[in-house]
Backbone as numpy.savetxt, mean C-alpha at the origin, in Angstrom:
# Nx Ny Nz CAx CAy CAz Cx Cy Cz
-23.57 -5.71 9.99 -22.58 -4.45 9.83 -21.34 -4.75 9.24
-21.04 -4.01 8.14 -19.67 -4.30 7.32 -18.41 -4.02 8.36
-17.53 -4.46 8.17 -16.37 -4.63 9.22 -15.57 -3.12 9.08
-15.87 -2.27 8.06 -15.38 -0.98 8.00 -16.21 0.19 7.91
-17.60 -0.07 8.45 -18.61 0.88 8.45 -18.11 2.13 9.17
-18.57 3.15 8.45 -18.31 4.47 9.12 -16.67 4.86 9.28
-15.79 4.11 8.49 -14.56 4.40 8.55 -14.22 5.03 7.21
-13.10 6.04 7.37 -12.89 6.83 6.00 -11.09 6.27 5.69
-10.84 6.10 4.46 -9.68 5.38 4.32 -9.02 6.34 3.19
-7.57 6.31 3.07 -6.68 6.91 2.13 -5.94 5.83 1.59
-5.81 5.53 0.37 -5.16 4.69 -0.41 -4.17 5.17 -1.31
-2.77 5.08 -1.17 -2.07 5.61 -2.30 -1.94 4.77 -3.26
-1.79 5.22 -4.53 -1.70 4.21 -5.72 -2.77 3.52 -5.85
-4.14 4.12 -5.59 -5.35 3.17 -5.51 -5.92 3.22 -6.99
-5.33 3.61 -8.03 -5.89 3.66 -9.33 -5.68 2.41 -10.06
-4.80 1.44 -9.70 -4.27 0.33 -10.76 -3.77 -0.66 -9.71
-4.03 -1.86 -10.36 -3.39 -2.95 -10.06 -3.92 -3.39 -8.54
-2.77 -3.67 -7.52 -3.11 -4.09 -6.10 -3.81 -2.90 -5.55
-3.43 -1.67 -5.62 -3.82 -0.47 -5.10 -5.53 -0.46 -5.39
-5.95 -0.56 -6.65 -7.32 -0.54 -7.19 -7.97 -1.61 -6.27
-7.57 -2.94 -6.39 -8.16 -4.09 -5.53 -8.39 -3.63 -4.00
-7.51 -2.88 -3.42 -7.53 -2.58 -1.94 -8.54 -1.64 -1.97
-8.75 -0.51 -2.85 -9.80 0.68 -2.63 -10.77 -0.21 -2.83
-11.30 -0.91 -3.54 -12.48 -1.50 -3.87 -12.77 -2.54 -2.58
-11.98 -3.37 -2.08 -12.20 -4.04 -1.07 -12.58 -3.35 0.15
-11.67 -2.18 0.51 -12.13 -1.27 1.40 -13.65 -0.76 1.28
-13.98 -0.27 0.25 -15.32 0.15 0.00 -16.52 -0.92 0.13
-15.99 -2.04 -0.42 -17.01 -3.23 -0.17 -17.10 -3.37 1.20
-16.21 -3.41 2.08 -16.30 -3.62 3.63 -16.92 -2.45 4.28
-17.14 -1.38 3.43 -17.84 -0.28 4.34 -17.34 1.18 4.47
-16.19 1.37 3.97 -15.31 2.49 4.17 -15.49 3.45 3.02
-15.44 4.72 3.11 -15.19 5.77 2.30 -13.89 5.84 1.93
-13.33 5.77 0.61 -12.10 5.79 0.25 -11.76 6.99 -0.60
-10.46 7.43 -0.13 -9.73 8.66 -1.05 -8.71 7.97 -1.82
-8.48 8.34 -2.92 -7.36 7.73 -3.56 -6.42 8.89 -4.44
-5.26 8.71 -4.51 -4.34 9.73 -5.39 -3.97 9.11 -6.68
-3.79 10.05 -7.52 -3.28 9.83 -8.68 -2.22 10.92 -9.16
-1.06 10.43 -10.00 -0.17 11.46 -10.35 -0.21 11.41 -11.85
-0.60 10.78 -12.61 -0.90 10.44 -13.95 -2.07 10.21 -14.47
-2.49 8.95 -13.60 -3.68 8.06 -14.32 -4.83 8.75 -13.62
-5.30 9.79 -14.14 -6.53 10.52 -13.67 -7.79 9.64 -14.30
-7.72 9.25 -15.19 -9.00 8.40 -15.92 -9.11 7.10 -15.10
-8.02 6.34 -14.89 -8.30 5.15 -14.09 -8.71 5.55 -12.68
-8.04 6.45 -12.00 -8.52 6.94 -10.56 -10.11 7.18 -10.82
-10.46 7.91 -11.56 -12.00 8.08 -11.71 -12.78 7.04 -12.05
-12.32 6.08 -12.76 -12.98 4.94 -13.02 -13.20 3.90 -11.58
-11.96 4.02 -10.74 -12.10 3.37 -9.42 -13.09 3.91 -8.48
-13.00 5.37 -8.46 -14.04 6.23 -7.76 -15.52 5.91 -8.18
-15.76 5.80 -9.23 -17.05 5.44 -9.97 -17.55 3.87 -9.34
-16.54 3.06 -9.51 -16.86 1.68 -8.83 -17.25 1.78 -7.50
-16.27 2.64 -6.54 -16.62 2.62 -5.10 -17.96 3.35 -4.80
-18.53 4.38 -5.65 -19.73 5.13 -5.64 -20.74 4.05 -5.96
-20.43 3.28 -6.85 -21.59 2.02 -7.21 -21.72 1.06 -6.28
-20.78 1.18 -5.02 -21.05 0.06 -4.03 -21.90 0.81 -2.98
-22.14 2.14 -3.07 -22.83 2.94 -2.28 -21.95 3.57 -1.34
-20.75 3.60 -1.46 -19.73 4.44 -0.61 -19.35 5.66 -1.25
-18.65 6.56 -0.40 -18.31 7.81 -0.79 -17.02 7.75 -1.28
-16.27 8.57 -2.47 -15.14 8.42 -2.87 -14.55 9.80 -3.09
-13.32 9.94 -2.94 -12.81 11.38 -3.30 -11.19 10.79 -3.90
-11.07 11.54 -5.02 -9.81 11.40 -5.89 -9.06 12.84 -5.71
-7.79 12.70 -5.39 -6.85 13.86 -5.36 -5.58 13.70 -6.20
-5.22 14.70 -6.81 -4.04 14.54 -7.38 -2.85 14.67 -6.59
-2.12 13.74 -6.56 -0.96 14.02 -5.34 0.30 12.97 -5.87
1.55 13.51 -5.87 2.80 12.75 -6.19 3.20 12.27 -4.86
3.10 11.08 -4.66 3.72 10.39 -3.20 4.95 10.74 -2.63
5.86 11.14 -3.77 7.18 11.39 -3.46 7.34 13.11 -2.87
6.26 13.73 -2.67 6.22 14.95 -2.53 5.50 15.12 -1.04
6.42 15.68 -0.07 5.90 16.15 1.22 4.91 16.71 1.05
4.81 17.72 0.29 3.65 18.77 0.63 2.35 18.28 -0.01
2.43 17.46 -1.23 1.47 16.77 -1.69 0.62 15.96 -0.89
1.39 15.06 -0.04 0.76 14.24 1.29 0.08 14.96 1.96
0.64 16.16 2.68 0.08 16.95 3.49 -1.20 17.47 2.99
-1.35 18.11 1.60 -2.57 18.46 1.15 -3.62 17.45 1.17
-3.13 16.43 0.58 -4.13 15.04 0.56 -4.87 14.79 1.79
-3.95 14.82 2.93 -4.61 14.41 4.24 -5.43 15.73 4.61
-5.04 16.64 4.50 -5.97 17.96 4.74 -7.27 18.08 3.84
-7.38 17.62 2.54 -8.52 17.34 1.94 -9.35 16.46 2.34
-8.71 15.22 2.79 -9.56 14.25 3.26 -10.25 14.69 4.70
-9.55 15.21 5.36 -10.32 15.66 6.68 -11.22 16.72 6.30
-10.99 17.52 5.46 -12.07 18.52 5.15 -13.39 18.03 4.65
-13.08 16.83 3.96 -14.25 16.31 3.26 -15.05 15.45 4.32
-14.44 14.61 5.17 -14.95 13.56 5.85 -14.65 13.93 7.42
-14.07 14.83 7.78 -13.52 14.95 9.19 -12.75 14.21 10.00
-12.15 13.22 9.33 -11.07 12.37 9.96 -10.48 11.48 8.99
-9.68 10.63 9.31 -8.55 9.66 8.57 -8.71 8.47 9.48
-9.28 7.58 9.36 -9.20 6.27 10.11 -8.07 5.38 9.81
-7.96 5.17 8.37 -7.24 4.03 7.74 -6.29 4.76 6.75
-5.12 4.42 6.64 -3.95 4.69 5.61 -3.35 3.42 5.10
-3.58 3.31 3.77 -2.79 2.24 3.18 -1.95 2.68 2.05
-0.59 2.51 2.39 0.40 3.05 1.46 0.73 1.77 0.39
0.51 2.25 -0.84 0.57 1.11 -1.82 1.48 1.51 -2.87
1.50 2.94 -3.32 2.00 3.37 -4.39 3.44 2.89 -4.36
3.89 2.39 -5.62 5.48 1.97 -5.74 5.85 1.85 -7.32
7.20 2.08 -7.36 7.63 1.91 -8.71 8.77 0.68 -8.75
9.29 0.36 -9.74 10.57 -0.32 -9.81 11.37 0.32 -11.28
12.79 0.38 -10.88 13.59 0.74 -11.96 14.64 -0.19 -11.80
14.70 -1.55 -12.43 15.49 -2.53 -12.18 16.73 -2.36 -12.97
17.87 -2.95 -12.40 19.20 -2.90 -12.90 20.20 -3.51 -12.07
21.19 -4.10 -12.43 22.36 -4.75 -11.47 22.93 -3.70 -10.65
23.48 -3.64 -9.65 24.08 -2.74 -9.01 25.20 -1.85 -9.67
25.91 -2.80 -10.37 27.20 -2.17 -11.04 26.77 -1.35 -12.15
25.54 -1.47 -12.67 25.13 -0.45 -13.69 23.96 0.21 -13.34
23.34 0.16 -12.25 22.24 1.30 -11.81 22.74 2.55 -11.70
21.93 3.61 -12.22 22.26 4.88 -12.31 21.76 5.47 -10.85
22.31 6.59 -10.74 21.98 7.35 -9.41 20.32 7.63 -9.44
19.98 7.94 -10.83 18.55 8.39 -11.24 17.53 7.29 -10.73
17.94 5.91 -11.14 17.18 4.85 -11.00 17.10 4.73 -9.33
18.09 4.66 -8.82 18.13 4.63 -7.42 17.21 5.52 -6.59
17.29 6.88 -6.77 16.81 8.03 -6.10 15.28 7.96 -6.72
14.92 7.40 -7.64 13.47 7.46 -8.04 12.69 6.30 -7.35
13.16 5.46 -6.95 12.80 4.01 -6.48 12.38 4.53 -4.94
13.42 4.83 -4.28 13.74 5.45 -2.89 12.68 6.34 -2.53
12.83 7.50 -3.65 11.69 8.61 -3.25 10.54 8.28 -3.28
10.04 7.40 -4.23 8.57 7.20 -4.46 8.38 6.03 -3.24
9.00 4.82 -3.21 8.68 3.70 -2.41 9.03 3.81 -0.93
9.83 4.57 -0.56 10.25 4.67 1.03 10.00 6.11 1.33
10.38 6.98 0.72 10.18 8.50 1.18 8.49 8.78 1.12
7.93 8.10 0.17 6.57 8.34 -0.16 5.77 7.78 0.94
5.98 6.62 1.47 5.37 6.08 2.73 5.69 6.85 3.74
6.77 7.36 4.17 7.09 8.43 5.52 6.13 9.53 5.24
5.88 9.98 3.88 5.51 11.40 3.75 3.90 11.23 4.30
3.39 9.84 3.86 1.98 9.77 4.18 1.69 9.38 5.77
2.57 8.70 6.22 2.60 8.35 7.68 2.68 9.64 8.52
3.65 10.54 8.06 3.75 11.88 8.75 2.53 12.75 8.63
1.91 12.56 7.54 0.73 13.52 7.15 -0.57 12.97 7.77
-0.55 11.70 8.07 -2.08 11.21 9.00 -1.83 11.04 10.26
-0.59 10.81 10.72 -0.52 10.61 12.16 -1.01 11.58 13.21
-0.84 12.89 12.81 -1.43 13.80 13.99 -2.93 13.78 13.95
-3.60 13.32 12.80 -5.07 13.26 12.95 -5.47 12.16 13.65
-4.82 10.83 13.25 -5.08 9.59 14.13 -4.77 9.76 15.45
-3.67 10.33 16.11 -3.35 10.59 17.39 -4.28 11.48 17.92
-4.90 12.60 17.32 -5.83 13.23 18.01 -7.03 12.40 18.32
-7.50 11.63 17.40 -8.92 10.74 17.48 -8.41 9.52 18.37
-7.25 9.27 18.86 -6.87 8.19 19.40 -7.32 6.76 18.83
-7.19 6.79 17.50 -7.53 5.61 16.66 -6.82 5.81 15.35
-6.44 4.49 14.73 -6.03 4.25 13.26 -5.51 3.10 13.06
-5.62 2.78 11.83 -5.22 1.58 11.18 -4.22 1.94 9.85
-3.02 1.54 9.99 -2.12 1.86 8.97 -1.75 0.51 8.41
-1.73 0.35 7.03 -0.90 -0.77 6.42 0.03 -0.58 5.37
1.11 -0.91 5.26 2.00 -0.54 4.25 2.38 -1.89 3.40
2.43 -1.51 1.94 2.65 -2.75 1.10 4.28 -2.69 1.25
4.78 -3.95 1.44 6.31 -4.14 1.16 6.21 -5.35 0.00
7.25 -6.05 0.33 7.49 -7.42 -0.69 8.43 -8.34 0.07
8.10 -9.46 -0.35 9.09 -10.53 -0.14 10.45 -10.37 -0.52
10.80 -9.50 -1.57 12.09 -9.20 -1.94 12.80 -8.09 -0.91
11.73 -7.44 -0.04 12.33 -6.73 0.88 12.81 -7.52 2.24
12.37 -8.83 2.21 12.91 -9.73 3.22 14.22 -10.51 2.79
14.18 -10.74 1.58 15.30 -11.90 0.84 16.32 -11.03 -0.11
15.95 -10.04 -0.53 16.70 -9.37 -1.78 16.25 -10.00 -2.96
16.76 -9.47 -4.01 16.39 -10.01 -5.44 17.26 -9.55 -6.51
17.91 -10.27 -7.03 18.98 -9.83 -8.20 18.42 -8.81 -9.13
19.34 -7.77 -9.15 18.73 -6.72 -10.34 17.75 -5.72 -9.71
17.77 -6.07 -8.37 16.59 -4.94 -7.62 17.21 -4.28 -6.45
18.33 -3.79 -6.29 19.08 -3.34 -5.32 18.21 -2.22 -4.68
17.80 -1.39 -5.64 16.93 -0.06 -5.15 15.74 -0.53 -4.73
14.94 -1.54 -5.41 13.72 -1.70 -4.98 13.62 -2.67 -3.59
14.68 -3.55 -3.50 14.54 -4.38 -2.21 14.95 -3.50 -0.98
15.95 -2.65 -1.28 16.39 -1.75 -0.20 14.84 -0.86 0.09
14.27 -0.37 -0.73 13.24 0.44 -0.35 12.14 -0.38 0.55
11.84 -1.55 -0.02 10.99 -2.53 0.56 11.34 -3.01 1.95
12.72 -3.13 2.19 13.20 -3.55 3.35 12.99 -2.16 4.32
13.36 -1.03 3.86 13.16 0.18 4.66 11.74 0.26 5.17
10.66 0.12 4.39 9.51 0.09 4.75 9.08 -0.81 6.14
9.84 -1.95 5.86 9.57 -2.87 7.31 10.15 -2.21 8.44
11.26 -1.49 8.58 11.79 -0.81 9.60 10.88 0.49 10.05
10.30 0.98 8.96 9.48 2.08 9.13 8.16 1.65 9.81
7.65 0.59 9.46 6.51 0.15 10.04 6.54 -0.36 11.58
7.45 -1.05 11.86 8.11 -1.48 13.19 8.18 -0.21 14.17
8.82 0.83 13.62 9.12 1.90 14.43 8.03 2.45 14.54
7.20 2.86 13.70 5.96 3.46 13.71 4.92 2.78 14.58
4.87 1.50 14.70 4.06 0.69 15.59 4.26 1.05 16.87
5.73 1.16 17.29 6.07 1.53 18.75 5.49 2.57 19.08
5.99 3.85 18.16 5.55 5.20 18.52 4.01 5.57 18.66
3.09 4.82 17.86 1.84 5.26 17.81 0.87 4.15 18.41
1.50 3.30 19.06 0.67 2.37 19.61 -0.06 2.74 20.99
0.43 3.71 21.54 -0.30 4.01 22.87 -1.34 5.12 22.49
-1.63 5.29 21.26 -2.52 6.31 20.48 -3.64 5.47 19.97
-3.61 4.40 20.12 -4.67 3.30 19.49 -4.47 3.18 18.07
-3.24 3.19 17.68 -2.99 3.14 16.07 -2.23 2.06 15.95
-2.66 0.90 15.19 -1.80 -0.14 14.56 -1.05 -0.03 13.35
-0.06 -0.50 13.24 0.80 -0.12 11.89 1.44 -1.72 11.70
1.07 -2.13 10.33 1.33 -3.47 9.84 1.78 -3.36 8.36
2.77 -4.31 8.15 3.03 -4.44 6.72 2.43 -5.81 6.19
2.19 -5.75 4.88 1.87 -7.00 3.89 2.92 -7.17 2.92
3.44 -8.10 2.70 4.49 -8.50 1.78 4.09 -9.56 0.79
3.41 -8.97 -0.51 3.20 -9.88 -1.34 4.53 -10.48 -2.08
4.19 -11.89 -2.70 5.25 -12.36 -3.65 4.49 -11.78 -4.98
4.81 -12.64 -6.04 4.43 -12.09 -7.44 3.01 -12.00 -7.43
2.50 -11.01 -7.91 1.02 -10.97 -7.98 0.61 -10.38 -9.40
-0.23 -11.08 -10.04 -0.56 -10.97 -11.41 -1.44 -9.68 -11.74
-0.81 -8.50 -11.84 -1.13 -7.24 -12.33 -0.91 -7.10 -13.65
-1.40 -5.98 -14.40 -1.01 -5.69 -15.67 0.35 -5.31 -16.02
1.22 -4.94 -15.03 2.49 -4.74 -14.99 3.30 -5.80 -14.96
3.18 -6.85 -14.08 3.58 -8.15 -13.88 3.14 -8.92 -15.28
1.95 -8.65 -15.74 1.86 -9.59 -17.21 2.91 -9.26 -18.27
3.35 -8.26 -18.00 4.48 -7.83 -19.31 5.90 -8.48 -19.04
5.85 -9.19 -17.77 7.18 -9.96 -17.53 7.45 -11.13 -18.50
8.64 -11.14 -18.79 8.94 -12.45 -19.51 8.40 -13.63 -18.97
7.99 -14.57 -19.96 7.19 -15.74 -19.44 8.46 -16.66 -18.47
9.61 -16.81 -18.91 10.45 -17.49 -18.29 10.58 -16.92 -16.76
10.63 -15.54 -16.42 10.56 -15.01 -15.34 9.23 -15.16 -14.23
8.13 -15.23 -14.85 6.95 -15.54 -14.30 6.96 -17.03 -13.99
7.50 -18.01 -14.81 7.59 -19.43 -14.62 8.56 -19.53 -13.39
9.54 -18.81 -13.33 10.50 -19.25 -12.11 9.96 -18.64 -10.94
9.34 -17.72 -10.97 8.44 -17.37 -9.62 7.43 -18.36 -9.23
6.65 -18.84 -10.42 5.78 -20.06 -10.01 6.37 -20.97 -9.49
7.50 -21.41 -9.78 8.36 -22.68 -9.51 8.63 -22.47 -7.94
8.89 -21.30 -7.50 9.19 -20.99 -6.17 7.97 -20.99 -5.24
6.69 -21.20 -5.60 5.68 -21.19 -4.72 5.39 -22.64 -4.25
4.74 -22.62 -3.06 4.29 -23.99 -2.37 2.87 -24.35 -2.99
2.11 -23.33 -3.29 0.69 -23.65 -3.82 0.75 -23.75 -5.35
1.81 -23.54 -6.05 1.66 -23.64 -7.42 0.88 -22.77 -8.26
0.54 -21.50 -7.61 -0.15 -20.55 -8.32 0.59 -19.27 -7.91
0.16 -18.13 -8.97 0.81 -16.73 -8.62 -0.49 -16.20 -8.17
-0.36 -15.00 -7.52 -1.41 -14.32 -6.81 -2.16 -13.29 -7.42
-3.30 -13.11 -7.04 -4.29 -11.99 -7.60 -4.25 -11.10 -6.65
-4.44 -9.86 -7.21 -4.74 -8.68 -6.43 -5.71 -8.61 -5.33
-6.84 -9.38 -5.33 -7.73 -9.56 -4.43 -7.26 -10.37 -3.19
-6.21 -11.31 -3.53 -5.57 -12.10 -2.40 -4.99 -11.28 -1.50
-4.23 -9.97 -1.92 -3.55 -8.97 -1.01 -4.71 -8.10 -0.51
-5.87 -7.72 -1.01 -6.71 -6.68 -0.52 -7.43 -7.28 0.65
-7.86 -8.95 0.42 -8.56 -9.33 1.58 -7.69 -9.23 2.92
-6.24 -9.38 2.95 -5.71 -9.44 4.16 -5.68 -7.97 4.57
-5.29 -7.06 3.75 -5.38 -5.45 3.84 -6.42 -5.20 4.70
-7.71 -5.53 4.15 -8.96 -5.03 4.73 -9.22 -5.53 6.35
-8.73 -6.84 6.17 -8.60 -7.45 7.73 -7.86 -6.50 8.53
-6.72 -6.28 8.30 -5.87 -5.45 9.25 -6.27 -4.14 9.33
-7.21 -3.64 8.37 -7.72 -2.35 8.71 -8.87 -2.16 9.56
-9.26 -3.29 9.96 -10.70 -3.63 10.61 -10.12 -3.77 12.22
-11.25 -3.81 13.12 -10.96 -4.12 14.43 -10.79 -5.48 14.78
-11.02 -6.20 13.78 -10.85 -7.64 13.91 -9.18 -8.00 14.34
-8.65 -6.95 13.71 -7.14 -6.98 13.89 -6.62 -6.17 15.01
-7.49 -5.78 15.80 -6.95 -4.61 16.85 -6.00 -4.84 17.64
-5.39 -6.26 17.80 -4.40 -6.71 18.54 -3.10 -7.09 17.80
-3.22 -6.63 16.57 -1.86 -6.87 15.87 -1.48 -5.68 15.29
0.02 -5.58 15.70 0.69 -4.45 15.26 1.99 -4.59 14.97
2.95 -4.06 14.22 4.37 -4.29 14.06 4.70 -5.61 13.18
3.70 -6.13 12.62 3.90 -7.39 11.90 4.06 -7.14 10.42
4.68 -8.16 9.81 4.97 -8.31 8.41 4.29 -9.71 7.97
3.15 -9.59 7.19 2.25 -10.87 6.70 2.64 -11.12 5.39
3.16 -12.05 5.05 3.58 -12.32 3.67 2.28 -13.00 2.99
1.94 -12.70 1.73 0.93 -13.16 0.95 1.41 -13.55 -0.53
1.95 -14.74 -0.35 3.16 -15.13 -1.44 2.83 -16.61 -2.05
1.88 -17.34 -1.21 1.68 -18.64 -1.81 2.64 -19.66 -1.45
3.50 -19.09 -0.50 4.86 -20.03 -0.11 5.92 -19.57 -0.88
5.96 -18.64 -1.51 7.10 -18.25 -2.63 8.41 -18.06 -1.60
8.27 -17.40 -0.59 9.46 -16.97 0.22 10.02 -18.27 0.96
9.16 -19.36 1.56 9.71 -20.43 2.36 10.82 -21.21 1.38
């Protein structure tokens, strides 16, 4: 039996990059998967088609993660479709880089609203359903830059550090309801967005790693699926780095 058989999952930002890899990994491991999109409807439908090709159910919902109401409506849609939400993976995020003395209010607000408020919106939306069932697995994607900071990313690093505080608090509040809450902190992962980085920036990140390689989306997806399974039932409030030793 697959480790996520008969489980239902919500993955935010599941149409591209790491989120798409996570959605497919959860489906491969047995889960029905709902994913949202804000703009990339075609990409979301393509991932849904791949999930169905694995023999799993898929649901695509248009929802802006920065919208409290959209998160509530997506949770309601999933429960209406499948009767429960077992797993939540918060992954959707953006970056609007700039040094602190040049960063605009709009750059700050956009990143905090999506990366941090967006995670709160979905935890708030699914927690009542999980508490009612006395079961849940929540995994939030943060970043090693939320642990160490990053030049030119005050907004991004602050949002990712905030996610860690949110995860640890939620783990304390939800634990007695049978819900685990953990964070995964990737280093530089080679997605389409990262491929557009200047070569010198990618090389600098590569030089930081102990393993001498940059990560692939699947490297993150494997640990996320593990944390969503009952193999990890005694792990909560943790931040697990997936960075090839980039942080150390």
